[in-house]
N, CA, C and O of each residue as an XYZ file, in Angstrom:
368
protein
N     123.033     58.439    114.364
C     122.724     57.078    114.720
C     123.614     56.577    115.858
O     123.162     55.860    116.750
N     124.876     56.966    115.805
C     125.791     56.510    116.852
C     125.412     57.125    118.207
O     125.631     56.512    119.251
N     124.845     58.335    118.187
C     124.420     58.960    119.439
C     123.286     58.172    120.091
O     123.257     58.025    121.313
N     122.342     57.659    119.277
C     121.247     56.851    119.817
C     121.771     55.567    120.434
O     121.337     55.169    121.514
N     122.707     54.918    119.746
C     123.279     53.679    120.265
C     124.040     53.934    121.558
O     123.952     53.147    122.500
N     124.783     55.025    121.602
C     125.536     55.333    122.820
C     124.596     55.656    123.977
O     124.875     55.294    125.120
N     123.489     56.333    123.693
C     122.520     56.647    124.746
C     121.891     55.364    125.290
O     121.705     55.223    126.498
N     121.566     54.437    124.398
C     120.988     53.165    124.838
C     121.998     52.382    125.668
O     121.634     51.802    126.692
N     123.255     52.356    125.248
C     124.289     51.654    125.994
C     124.507     52.285    127.370
O     124.740     51.583    128.354
N     124.430     53.600    127.427
C     124.587     54.305    128.696
C     123.441     53.958    129.646
O     123.667     53.702    130.829
N     122.224     53.948    129.131
C     121.062     53.595    129.962
C     121.150     52.144    130.409
O     120.871     51.831    131.566
N     121.536     51.258    129.497
C     121.644     49.841    129.830
C     122.724     49.602    130.887
O     122.504     48.834    131.824
N     123.862     50.231    130.756
C     124.923     50.082    131.752
C     124.503     50.601    133.117
O     124.806     49.991    134.143
N     123.809     51.723    133.124
C     123.313     52.282    134.385
C     122.289     51.350    135.023
O     122.282     51.175    136.242
N     121.423     50.750    134.204
C     120.419     49.819    134.734
C     121.084     48.577    135.328
O     120.640     48.075    136.361
N     122.133     48.081    134.694
C     122.841     46.911    135.225
C     123.470     47.213    136.582
O     123.362     46.421    137.518
N     124.130     48.368    136.675
C     124.754     48.748    137.949
C     123.676     48.937    139.021
O     123.859     48.510    140.161
N     122.560     49.570    138.665
C     121.480     49.789    139.637
C     120.879     48.467    140.101
O     120.549     48.323    141.279
N     120.733     47.502    139.201
C     120.200     46.193    139.592
C     121.155     45.486    140.555
O     120.716     44.875    141.530
N     122.446     45.567    140.287
C     123.430     44.946    141.178
C     123.433     45.578    142.561
O     123.492     44.881    143.574
N     123.370     46.891    142.593
C     123.323     47.591    143.888
C     122.025     47.255    144.616
O     122.020     47.094    145.837
N     120.929     47.149    143.874
C     119.641     46.791    144.477
C     119.676     45.416    145.126
O     119.080     45.208    146.183
N     120.370     44.483    144.499
C     120.496     43.152    145.100
C     121.291     43.238    146.390
O     120.919     42.612    147.383
N     122.393     44.011    146.397
C     123.177     44.161    147.626
C     122.355     44.770    148.751
O     122.505     44.389    149.912
N     121.486     45.716    148.408
C     120.685     46.385    149.436
C     119.579     45.469    149.958
O     119.320     45.444    151.161
N     118.924     44.720    149.074
C     117.778     43.899    149.473
C     118.165     42.544    150.053
O     117.358     41.915    150.736
N     119.373     42.092    149.794
C     119.758     40.739    150.185
C     119.720     40.469    151.693
O     119.234     39.408    152.083
N     120.198     41.355    152.555
C     120.139     41.031    153.993
C     118.710     40.795    154.496
O     118.484     39.910    155.321
N     117.766     41.567    154.013
C     116.374     41.372    154.442
C     115.828     40.039    153.934
O     115.134     39.334    154.667
N     116.133     39.695    152.701
C     115.649     38.423    152.142
C     116.310     37.237    152.838
O     115.671     36.203    153.033
N     117.567     37.370    153.211
C     118.245     36.282    153.913
C     117.663     36.089    155.315
O     117.598     34.966    155.814
N     117.244     37.178    155.941
C     116.598     37.053    157.248
C     115.281     36.289    157.116
O     114.947     35.466    157.968
N     114.544     36.563    156.054
C     113.302     35.821    155.816
C     113.586     34.355    155.517
O     112.854     33.475    155.969
N     114.638     34.092    154.764
C     114.997     32.724    154.425
C     115.471     31.963    155.665
O     115.241     30.759    155.774
N     116.114     32.639    156.578
C     116.592     31.994    157.807
C     115.443     31.550    158.698
O     115.577     30.583    159.449
N     114.320     32.244    158.623
C     113.164     31.882    159.449
C     112.491     30.600    158.950
O     111.792     29.928    159.708
N     112.697     30.271    157.698
C     112.128     29.039    157.158
C     113.002     27.859    157.578
O     114.104     28.040    158.097
N     112.513     26.700    157.355
C     113.216     25.497    157.800
C     114.145     24.977    156.700
O     113.860     23.968    156.055
N     115.260     25.684    156.499
C     116.264     25.269    155.524
C     117.588     25.041    156.240
O     117.824     25.583    157.320
N     118.439     24.240    155.633
C     119.743     23.964    156.245
C     120.657     25.177    156.081
O     120.428     26.043    155.236
N     121.693     25.214    156.909
C     122.654     26.311    156.840
C     123.401     26.320    155.508
O     123.724     27.384    154.979
N     123.672     25.139    154.973
C     124.358     25.063    153.681
C     123.505     25.700    152.585
O     124.027     26.437    151.749
N     122.218     25.429    152.579
C     121.326     25.988    151.564
C     121.301     27.513    151.661
O     121.360     28.197    150.640
N     121.217     28.039    152.857
C     121.187     29.493    153.051
C     122.514     30.114    152.620
O     122.520     31.146    151.949
N     123.630     29.505    152.993
C     124.949     30.010    152.608
C     125.137     29.966    151.089
O     125.652     30.914    150.496
N     124.718     28.867    150.467
C     124.837     28.733    149.018
C     123.978     29.778    148.300
O     124.417     30.369    147.314
N     122.778     30.003    148.785
C     121.887     31.002    148.188
C     122.482     32.398    148.326
O     122.455     33.186    147.380
N     123.011     32.698    149.486
C     123.636     34.002    149.707
C     124.831     34.209    148.780
O     124.988     35.279    148.193
N     125.668     33.188    148.651
C     126.826     33.254    147.771
C     126.400     33.493    146.320
O     126.995     34.317    145.626
N     125.380     32.781    145.867
C     124.908     32.940    144.483
C     124.377     34.343    144.231
O     124.675     34.936    143.194
N     123.604     34.879    145.153
C     123.059     36.222    144.952
C     124.146     37.292    144.983
O     124.094     38.246    144.208
N     125.127     37.144    145.869
C     126.237     38.098    145.870
C     127.053     37.995    144.582
O     127.515     39.013    144.066
N     127.236     36.792    144.061
C     127.943     36.627    142.797
C     127.175     37.277    141.648
O     127.775     37.927    140.791
N     125.856     37.107    141.625
C     125.029     37.751    140.602
C     125.157     39.267    140.703
O     125.295     39.949    139.687
N     125.112     39.796    141.925
C     125.220     41.249    142.113
C     126.574     41.757    141.628
O     126.647     42.788    140.959
N     127.638     41.042    141.961
C     128.970     41.460    141.505
C     129.083     41.420    139.984
O     129.679     42.312    139.382
N     128.517     40.397    139.364
C     128.559     40.311    137.909
C     127.755     41.443    137.256
O     128.181     42.000    136.244
N     126.610     41.780    137.823
C     125.816     42.889    137.294
C     126.557     44.213    137.408
O     126.595     44.996    136.459
N     127.142     44.458    138.567
C     127.878     45.710    138.767
C     129.109     45.749    137.866
O     129.401     46.780    137.261
N     129.824     44.642    137.774
C     131.008     44.596    136.915
C     130.664     44.776    135.444
O     131.335     45.529    134.737
N     129.628     44.094    134.979
C     129.219     44.216    133.583
C     128.707     45.606    133.246
O     129.012     46.146    132.183
N     127.931     46.183    134.152
C     127.435     47.542    133.931
C     128.547     48.568    133.951
O     128.539     49.514    133.163
N     129.506     48.388    134.846
C     130.643     49.307    134.907
C     131.480     49.223    133.641
O     131.936     50.246    133.128
N     131.684     48.023    133.139
C     132.445     47.850    131.901
C     131.713     48.505    130.731
O     132.335     49.159    129.895
N     130.402     48.329    130.674
C     129.621     48.928    129.597
C     129.683     50.452    129.677
O     129.809     51.116    128.647
N     129.596     51.012    130.874
C     129.691     52.463    131.030
C     131.080     52.962    130.634
O     131.205     53.994    129.975
N     132.111     52.242    131.031
C     133.479     52.636    130.686
C     133.705     52.577    129.179
O     134.279     53.496    128.594
N     133.252     51.491    128.554
C     133.421     51.359    127.101
C     132.656     52.438    126.355
O     133.156     52.980    125.370
N     131.455     52.757    126.809
C     130.663     53.806    126.167
C     131.357     55.155    126.314
O     131.391     55.945    125.371
N     131.904     55.416    127.486
C     132.641     56.670    127.689
C     133.851     56.724    126.773
O     134.132     57.766    126.181
N     134.571     55.614    126.647
C     135.766     55.578    125.806
C     135.417     55.790    124.330
O     136.125     56.512    123.630
N     134.346     55.175    123.856
C     133.917     55.363    122.466
C     133.487     56.804    122.244
O     133.815     57.398    121.217
N     132.759     57.371    123.193
C     132.323     58.758    123.079
C     133.533     59.686    123.057
O     133.561     60.660    122.306
N     134.526     59.380    123.881
C     135.720     60.216    123.951
C     136.505     60.166    122.635
O     137.060     61.179    122.210
N     136.555     59.009    121.995
C     137.261     58.886    120.718
C     136.478     59.526    119.569
O     137.077     59.978    118.593
N     135.142     59.569    119.674
C     134.309     60.066    118.583
C     134.168     61.586    118.583
O     133.754     62.168    117.580
N     134.501     62.221    119.674
C     134.318     63.669    119.733
C     135.348     64.370    118.854
O     136.445     63.850    118.651
N     135.008     65.534    118.338
C     135.980     66.289    117.530
C     137.203     66.656    118.358
O     137.117     66.810    119.576
N     138.334     66.794    117.690
C     139.616     66.992    118.386
C     139.695     68.315    119.134
O     140.422     68.400    120.124
N     138.979     69.352    118.705
C     139.086     70.645    119.354
C     138.287     70.770    120.639
O     138.489     71.716    121.400
N     137.381     69.831    120.895
C     136.543     69.914    122.079
C     137.277     69.354    123.294
O     138.099     68.447    123.166
N     136.977     69.899    124.476
C     137.628     69.371    125.685
C     137.098     67.987    126.019
O     136.000     67.617    125.603
N     137.878     67.228    126.767
C     137.461     65.908    127.207
C     136.319     66.045    128.198
O     136.126     67.099    128.804
N     135.572     64.974    128.354
C     134.457     64.978    129.293
C     134.990     65.173    130.702
O     135.951     64.517    131.105
N     134.379     66.058    131.437
C     134.773     66.303    132.813
C     135.849     67.345    132.977
O     136.109     67.773    134.102
N     136.490     67.775    131.902
C     137.523     68.809    132.059
C     136.885     70.178    131.945
O     135.881     70.347    131.252
N     137.456     71.142    132.612
C     136.900     72.493    132.632
C     137.587     73.398    131.618
O     137.204     74.556    131.455
N     138.591     72.878    130.944
C     139.318     73.688    129.964
C     138.503     73.830    128.693
O     137.820     72.892    128.281
N     138.569     74.972    128.083
C     137.866     75.222    126.835
C     138.672     74.699    125.663
O     139.746     74.126    125.844
N     138.147     74.901    124.448
C     138.892     74.434    123.274
C     140.207     75.180    123.111
O     140.316     76.358    123.452
N     141.190     74.487    122.593
C     142.492     75.096    122.381
C     142.429     76.000    121.161
O     141.818     75.662    120.148
N     143.062     77.140    121.275
C     143.027     78.097    120.165
C     144.378     78.232    119.525
O     144.536     78.995    118.573
């Protein structure tokens, strides 16, 4: 059961980070479209600030979720197994 929960948390954290990165990638094009409309500079600046803040929060939250999931997985593994990412085999 814990493996299913960890898999869901891993997918959710990855989706959050991907959404944040997607906002960073798409934002310059959307701001160019917004600049062509008849809005004040303050409105455009405020909108840009809000979207960058949302992107940072998504990336930060997803990164924290991925880190916490990795830490829980690392604590739950049996003691004889190597840590994730290490190339060393089990100690004999």
